[in-house]
C-alpha positions as CSV (number, residue, x, y, z in Angstrom):
1,N,77.5,105.6,105.2
2,V,76.5,103.4,102.0
3,L,72.8,102.1,101.6
4,S,72.5,99.9,98.5
5,V,69.5,98.2,96.9
6,G,69.1,95.6,94.4
7,G,65.6,95.3,94.0
8,T,62.0,97.3,94.6
9,I,61.8,98.1,98.4
10,T,59.6,100.3,100.4
11,I,61.5,101.2,103.8
12,Q,58.9,102.4,106.0
13,P,59.0,102.3,110.2
14,T,56.4,100.9,112.3
15,Q,56.8,104.3,114.3
16,A,55.6,107.8,112.9
17,T,59.0,109.2,114.2
18,G,61.2,106.7,112.8
19,T,64.7,108.3,111.1
20,D,67.4,106.8,108.8
21,A,70.1,108.6,110.3
22,F,73.5,108.8,108.7
23,G,75.2,111.3,110.9
24,A,77.8,113.7,109.7
25,T,79.1,111.7,107.1
26,D,77.8,111.6,103.8
27,A,74.7,109.3,102.8
28,K,75.4,107.4,99.6
29,V,72.3,105.4,98.7
30,F,72.6,103.4,95.4
31,T,69.7,102.1,93.7
32,V,69.8,99.3,90.9
33,S,65.7,99.2,91.0
34,D,63.5,101.3,92.7
35,L,63.8,102.5,96.5
36,V,60.7,104.1,98.3
37,L,61.6,105.6,101.5
38,G,58.0,106.0,103.3
39,S,56.3,108.6,105.4
40,N,57.8,107.4,108.3
41,A,61.5,107.1,107.2
42,Q,62.9,110.6,107.6
43,V,66.8,110.7,106.4
44,T,68.6,112.9,109.1
45,G,72.2,114.3,109.3
46,T,74.6,116.9,108.5
47,G,76.2,115.3,105.5
48,I,75.4,115.1,101.7
49,L,72.8,113.2,100.4
50,G,74.0,111.4,97.4
51,K,71.9,109.1,94.9
52,A,73.6,107.0,92.7
53,G,72.6,103.7,90.6
54,S,70.4,103.8,87.7
55,G,67.1,103.0,89.6
56,V,64.9,105.5,91.3
57,L,64.9,106.7,94.7
58,Q,61.4,108.3,95.9
59,E,61.5,110.3,99.2
60,N,57.7,110.3,100.8
61,R,59.0,112.5,103.6
62,S,61.0,115.5,104.1
63,V,64.7,114.9,104.1
64,A,66.4,116.3,107.1
65,R,69.8,116.9,106.3
66,T,71.8,120.4,105.6
67,G,74.6,118.9,103.6
68,G,73.1,119.4,100.2
69,I,71.7,117.0,97.7
70,V,73.7,115.3,95.0
71,V,72.2,113.2,92.2
72,N,74.9,111.3,90.5
73,A,72.7,108.7,88.5
74,G,69.6,107.3,88.1
75,T,66.2,109.4,89.2
76,L,65.2,111.2,92.5
77,R,61.9,111.6,92.6
78,S,59.6,113.4,95.4
79,G,56.8,112.1,96.8
80,I,55.4,115.0,98.8
81,N,55.9,118.9,98.5
82,N,59.4,119.8,99.8
83,S,60.5,116.4,100.4
84,F,64.1,117.5,100.2
85,A,64.1,120.4,102.5
86,S,65.6,124.0,101.4
87,Q,69.1,123.1,100.3
88,A,71.8,122.8,97.2
89,V,70.9,120.6,95.0
90,T,73.1,119.0,92.2
91,V,72.2,116.7,89.4
92,R,75.2,115.6,87.5
93,A,75.1,114.6,83.9
94,A,73.8,111.1,84.2
95,G,71.1,112.0,86.9
96,A,67.4,113.2,86.9
97,L,65.1,115.0,89.5
98,N,61.4,114.5,89.2
99,L,59.3,116.6,91.2
100,N,56.6,114.2,90.4
101,G,54.1,116.8,90.3
102,F,55.0,118.4,93.9
103,N,56.5,121.8,94.9
104,Q,60.1,122.2,96.0
105,L,62.2,125.0,97.1
106,V,65.8,124.8,96.7
107,S,68.8,127.2,97.8
108,S,70.6,126.9,94.9
109,L,70.6,124.4,91.6
110,T,73.9,123.1,89.9
111,L,73.3,120.9,86.6
112,E,75.6,119.2,84.3
113,S,76.0,118.6,80.8
114,G,77.8,115.3,79.5
115,A,79.5,113.7,76.6
116,T,76.2,111.1,76.1
117,S,73.7,112.4,78.7
118,G,72.8,115.6,80.6
119,A,71.0,116.5,83.9
120,T,67.4,116.5,83.8
121,V,65.1,118.4,86.0
122,T,61.0,117.9,85.5
123,T,58.8,119.5,87.9
124,G,55.4,118.3,86.1
125,A,52.5,120.1,87.7
126,G,54.7,121.3,90.5
127,T,56.9,124.2,90.9
128,M,60.5,124.5,91.7
129,T,61.0,127.7,93.9
130,L,64.7,128.9,93.3
131,G,66.0,130.5,96.6
132,G,69.5,131.0,94.8
133,N,71.3,130.9,91.6
134,V,71.5,128.3,88.8
135,A,75.1,126.8,87.2
136,L,75.4,124.5,84.3
137,N,78.8,122.9,84.5
138,V,80.6,120.9,81.9
139,N,81.3,117.3,82.3
140,G,83.7,115.9,79.6
141,T,82.8,117.2,75.8
142,G,79.3,118.4,77.1
143,A,78.0,117.3,74.0
144,T,74.5,116.8,75.4
145,G,72.9,119.6,77.3
146,A,70.9,119.7,80.5
147,L,67.3,120.3,80.3
148,V,64.8,121.6,83.0
149,S,60.9,121.6,82.2
150,G,58.0,122.5,84.0
151,N,57.6,125.2,86.3
152,L,60.2,127.7,87.9
153,A,59.4,130.6,90.1
154,S,61.1,133.2,91.8
155,A,61.1,136.0,94.1
156,A,64.1,137.7,92.9
157,T,66.4,138.1,90.0
158,R,68.5,134.9,89.9
159,T,72.0,134.5,87.9
160,F,72.1,131.5,85.2
161,T,75.9,130.6,85.0
162,V,76.2,128.3,82.1
163,N,79.5,127.0,81.0
164,N,80.5,126.1,77.4
165,G,80.4,122.6,76.2
166,T,79.9,121.2,72.5
167,A,76.1,121.2,72.8
168,A,74.1,123.4,70.8
169,D,72.2,124.6,73.7
170,D,74.0,124.0,76.9
171,L,71.1,124.6,79.1
172,T,67.9,124.3,77.8
173,V,64.9,125.8,80.4
174,A,61.6,124.6,78.8
175,A,60.1,125.1,82.0
176,V,57.8,128.5,82.7
177,I,59.3,131.0,84.9
178,S,57.1,132.8,86.8
179,G,57.6,135.3,89.7
180,A,58.8,138.8,90.6
181,G,62.4,138.0,89.8
182,G,64.2,138.2,86.4
183,V,67.0,136.1,84.8
184,T,70.8,137.4,84.4
185,K,72.8,135.1,81.8
186,A,76.4,134.4,82.8
187,G,79.4,132.1,81.4
188,A,80.1,131.7,77.9
189,G,77.9,128.7,77.3
190,T,74.4,128.9,75.6
191,L,71.2,129.0,77.4
192,A,67.9,128.5,75.5
193,L,64.6,130.0,77.3
194,Y,61.6,127.9,75.7
195,G,58.9,128.8,78.0
196,A,56.3,131.2,78.1
197,N,57.5,133.1,80.8
198,T,55.6,135.5,83.1
Protein backbone atom coordinates (compact mmCIF):
# COMPACT_ATOMS: atom_id res chain seq x y z
CA ASN A 1 0.00 0.00 0.00
CA VAL A 2 1.46 3.34 -1.08
CA LEU A 3 0.25 6.89 -0.38
CA SER A 4 2.17 9.35 -2.59
CA VAL A 5 1.85 13.10 -2.04
CA GLY A 6 3.34 15.83 -4.22
CA GLY A 7 2.05 18.97 -2.51
CA THR A 8 1.24 20.40 0.91
CA ILE A 9 -1.83 18.47 2.07
CA THR A 10 -3.75 17.79 5.28
CA ILE A 11 -5.78 14.59 5.58
CA GLN A 12 -8.54 15.07 8.15
CA PRO A 13 -11.59 12.75 8.18
CA THR A 14 -14.82 14.50 9.17
CA GLN A 15 -15.53 11.88 11.85
CA ALA A 16 -13.42 11.93 15.01
CA THR A 17 -12.97 8.14 14.74
CA GLY A 18 -11.68 8.20 11.16
CA THR A 19 -8.80 5.91 10.17
CA ASP A 20 -6.26 5.48 7.39
CA ALA A 21 -6.31 1.69 7.34
CA PHE A 22 -3.40 -0.09 5.63
CA GLY A 23 -4.08 -3.58 6.97
CA ALA A 24 -1.33 -6.18 7.35
CA THR A 25 0.83 -4.90 4.48
CA ASP A 26 3.49 -2.23 4.87
CA ALA A 27 2.20 1.34 4.73
CA LYS A 28 4.55 3.33 2.48
CA VAL A 29 4.05 7.10 2.57
CA PHE A 30 6.00 9.13 -0.01
CA THR A 31 5.99 12.90 0.43
CA VAL A 32 7.63 15.42 -1.90
CA SER A 33 6.27 18.38 0.06
CA ASP A 34 4.44 18.35 3.42
CA LEU A 35 1.66 15.98 4.52
CA VAL A 36 -0.20 16.38 7.81
CA LEU A 37 -2.32 13.50 9.10
CA GLY A 38 -4.93 15.31 11.20
CA SER A 39 -6.22 14.52 14.68
CA ASN A 40 -9.03 12.40 13.20
CA ALA A 41 -6.74 10.46 10.83
CA GLN A 42 -5.42 7.46 12.73
CA VAL A 43 -3.08 5.17 10.77
CA THR A 44 -3.92 1.53 11.55
CA GLY A 45 -2.63 -1.91 10.60
CA THR A 46 0.06 -4.41 11.52
CA GLY A 47 2.82 -3.77 8.96
CA ILE A 48 5.65 -1.25 8.92
CA LEU A 49 4.87 2.45 8.48
CA GLY A 50 7.54 3.63 6.06
CA LYS A 51 8.25 7.32 5.31
CA ALA A 52 10.01 8.15 2.02
CA GLY A 53 10.50 11.24 -0.13
CA SER A 54 12.16 14.54 0.77
CA GLY A 55 9.09 16.16 2.37
CA VAL A 56 7.72 16.21 5.91
CA LEU A 57 5.08 13.83 7.27
CA GLN A 58 3.47 15.10 10.48
CA GLU A 59 1.30 12.79 12.58
CA ASN A 60 -1.31 14.52 14.77
CA ARG A 61 -2.86 11.35 16.16
CA SER A 62 -1.22 8.31 17.69
CA VAL A 63 -0.36 5.71 15.06
CA ALA A 64 -2.12 2.43 15.83
CA ARG A 65 0.33 0.22 13.96
CA THR A 66 2.50 -2.50 15.46
CA GLY A 67 5.02 -3.27 12.71
CA GLY A 68 7.48 -0.48 13.47
CA ILE A 69 8.36 2.91 12.01
CA VAL A 70 11.00 3.35 9.26
CA VAL A 71 12.09 6.80 8.07
CA ASN A 72 13.83 6.14 4.76
CA ALA A 73 14.10 9.80 3.68
CA GLY A 74 12.73 13.22 4.56
CA THR A 75 11.33 14.07 7.99
CA LEU A 76 8.80 12.30 10.18
CA ARG A 77 7.47 14.82 12.71
CA SER A 78 5.35 14.50 15.84
CA GLY A 79 2.25 16.61 16.30
CA ILE A 80 1.28 15.21 19.72
CA ASN A 81 2.86 13.24 22.55
CA ASN A 82 3.52 9.59 21.64
CA SER A 83 2.23 10.10 18.12
CA PHE A 84 3.99 6.93 16.90
CA ALA A 85 2.92 4.64 19.79
CA SER A 86 5.61 2.55 21.51
CA GLN A 87 7.40 0.50 18.87
CA ALA A 88 10.69 0.00 17.09
CA VAL A 89 11.89 3.08 15.21
CA THR A 90 14.48 3.03 12.40
CA VAL A 91 15.90 6.22 10.87
CA ARG A 92 18.02 5.61 7.77
CA ALA A 93 20.91 7.79 6.63
CA ALA A 94 18.71 10.12 4.53
CA GLY A 95 15.98 10.37 7.17
CA ALA A 96 15.13 12.55 10.14
CA LEU A 97 12.82 12.11 13.13
CA ASN A 98 11.66 15.34 14.76
CA LEU A 99 9.65 15.06 17.97
CA ASN A 100 8.84 18.75 17.60
CA GLY A 101 8.88 19.37 21.35
CA PHE A 102 6.66 16.38 22.18
CA ASN A 103 7.44 13.22 24.17
CA GLN A 104 7.84 9.79 22.62
CA LEU A 105 8.44 6.28 24.00
CA VAL A 106 10.20 3.86 21.63
CA SER A 107 10.81 0.15 22.14
CA SER A 108 14.14 0.41 20.28
CA LEU A 109 16.01 2.91 18.11
CA THR A 110 18.11 2.05 15.05
CA LEU A 111 20.05 4.73 13.16
CA GLU A 112 22.29 4.80 10.09
CA SER A 113 25.40 6.68 9.14
CA GLY A 114 25.91 7.26 5.42
CA ALA A 115 28.31 8.41 2.72
CA THR A 116 26.88 11.94 2.44
CA SER A 117 24.31 12.17 5.24
CA GLY A 118 23.53 10.53 8.54
CA ALA A 119 20.27 9.92 10.38
CA THR A 120 19.14 12.67 12.71
CA VAL A 121 16.82 12.54 15.70
CA THR A 122 15.85 15.76 17.47
CA THR A 123 13.41 16.12 20.33
CA GLY A 124 13.34 19.87 20.90
CA ALA A 125 11.93 20.48 24.38
CA GLY A 126 10.39 17.00 24.35
CA THR A 127 11.96 13.73 25.53
CA MET A 128 12.47 10.40 23.80
CA THR A 129 12.24 7.60 26.36
CA LEU A 130 14.21 4.51 25.40
CA GLY A 131 12.29 1.35 26.14
CA GLY A 132 15.08 -0.72 24.59
CA ASN A 133 18.54 -0.52 23.07
CA VAL A 134 20.07 1.75 20.42
CA ALA A 135 21.97 0.60 17.33
CA LEU A 136 23.98 2.48 14.70
CA ASN A 137 24.42 0.72 11.36
CA VAL A 138 26.72 1.84 8.54
CA ASN A 139 25.30 2.55 5.07
CA GLY A 140 28.05 2.75 2.42
CA THR A 141 31.24 4.31 3.76
CA GLY A 142 29.56 5.82 6.79
CA ALA A 143 31.54 9.03 6.28
CA THR A 144 28.77 11.08 7.89
CA GLY A 145 27.71 9.99 11.34
CA ALA A 146 24.25 10.01 12.89
CA LEU A 147 23.13 12.63 15.42
CA VAL A 148 20.70 12.60 18.34
CA SER A 149 19.94 15.95 19.99
CA GLY A 150 17.52 17.17 22.64
CA ASN A 151 16.56 14.87 25.53
CA LEU A 152 16.78 11.11 26.07
CA ALA A 153 15.52 9.21 29.12
CA SER A 154 15.67 5.63 30.30
CA ALA A 155 14.68 3.80 33.46
CA ALA A 156 17.18 0.98 32.82
CA THR A 157 20.65 0.55 31.36
CA ARG A 158 20.59 0.58 27.55
CA THR A 159 23.21 -0.79 25.18
CA PHE A 160 24.38 1.48 22.36
CA THR A 161 25.82 -0.80 19.65
CA VAL A 162 27.80 1.38 17.25
CA ASN A 163 29.24 -0.09 14.06
CA ASN A 164 32.36 1.40 12.54
CA GLY A 165 32.28 3.67 9.48
CA THR A 166 34.79 6.26 8.29
CA ALA A 167 33.27 9.17 10.24
CA ALA A 168 35.28 10.47 13.19
CA ASP A 169 32.17 9.96 15.34
CA ASP A 170 29.82 7.29 14.04
CA LEU A 171 27.07 8.27 16.49
CA THR A 172 26.96 11.62 18.26
CA VAL A 173 24.54 11.95 21.16
CA ALA A 174 24.32 15.65 21.93
CA ALA A 175 21.10 14.99 23.83
CA VAL A 176 20.98 15.07 27.62
CA ILE A 177 20.48 11.50 28.90
CA SER A 178 18.52 11.31 32.16
CA GLY A 179 16.96 8.64 34.34
CA ALA A 180 18.10 5.72 36.49
CA GLY A 181 19.53 3.75 33.58
CA GLY A 182 23.13 3.83 32.42
CA VAL A 183 24.75 3.49 29.00
CA THR A 184 26.68 0.42 27.84
CA LYS A 185 28.78 0.87 24.68
CA ALA A 186 29.20 -2.02 22.25
CA GLY A 187 30.54 -2.32 18.69
CA ALA A 188 33.74 -1.11 17.01
CA GLY A 189 32.42 2.35 16.09
CA THR A 190 32.82 5.61 17.97
CA LEU A 191 30.07 6.90 20.27
CA ALA A 192 30.42 10.56 21.27
CA LEU A 193 28.44 11.82 24.25
CA TYR A 194 28.21 15.61 24.50
CA GLY A 195 25.20 16.19 26.74
CA ALA A 196 25.33 17.13 30.44
CA ASN A 197 23.94 13.73 31.35
CA THR A 198 22.06 13.17 34.58
